[in-house]
N, C-alpha and C positions, 0 to 999 in steps of 0.2 A: 431584533434589529442587529444588523452586523455592520459595522462602519465600512466605508468604502476605502481600499487602501491600493496603492499601485503594486504592493507585494503580492507574490503568488504563493499558494500554499504547497509544499511538497511533502509527500508522505513517504517515509523509509519503510518498505515492507520486508524485503530480502527473503522472506519465507512465506509459503502458503497455507500453513498450518500452525495452530497454537503451540503445540509441543516444540516443534522445529524452531518457531520463531522466538518462543521464551528462551530457549537455550542460547541465543546470540543476542537477545534484545530483552533484558530483564523487565523492562517497562510493560511487556505483553503479559506479564503475570497479573498485573493490576488492570490493565485495559487490553483485553483480548481482541482478536481480529473480528468478531461480530460487533463488538463496540465500536471499534475503530471505523469500520466500513459503514455502520449506522451514523456515525458523527460525519463521515465524509458526504454521504446522501444528504444530511441536514445542512452541511455548509454549502454544498451545491445548491440545494433548494432555495435555501435563504439569501445566498449572495449573488447566484447567477454566474458565478465564476468558475473557471477551471480548475482542476486538481493535476498535480504531476505526482506520479508513484515512482518512487525510485527502487531498483532492485540491483544488488550487487550479487553478480554470479561469482559463486565461490566454488572452485574446481572440486569436484568429488562431494559436494554437499548439496547444492542446489542448482546444478547445471544440466541437469537431465530432462528428458522429454516429458516424464511423469509430474515432475514439479512444474514445469511449464504449463501443462494442463490444468493443474490445480491453481495455478495463478491466475489463467484465464477464467476459469469457473469462479473464482473469488470475485474477481473484478467485473464479471458479467452483470449487466444491468447498471452499473455505476455510470451516472450521466457525466458528459463533460469532462474526460480525463485524458491524459497523455502518459506515456511511460518514458522513463529515461532509465537506461541500465549503464552501470558501471561494471566493468570487466576486472576481475582480479585473476592473475595467473597463478 
C-alpha cells in the first residue's frame, strides 16, 4: 500500500551506467541503477502515478549521442514516465 499524495516523484539519474553515476552520485554505490529502476517499476505499479527522470547534461561528460542511447535503453519499458533535463554549460 502506498498512500496517495499530491506530490510527484522525481528521480535524478544524470548518468546511464553505474560506474559513471557512482562517480558523481555516491548513493549509487549503495543502490545501483538496476535496483533504482526496479524500485521505479514497483512504485508505478503500486501507485499508478507518473515518474519524472531528471538528467543534468554536463559538457564533455554525459552530453554525447552514445550516452543518450544508453539512457534511452535504461528507461525503455519504464511505464508512465516523463523526462526533465537541466542543461549546464
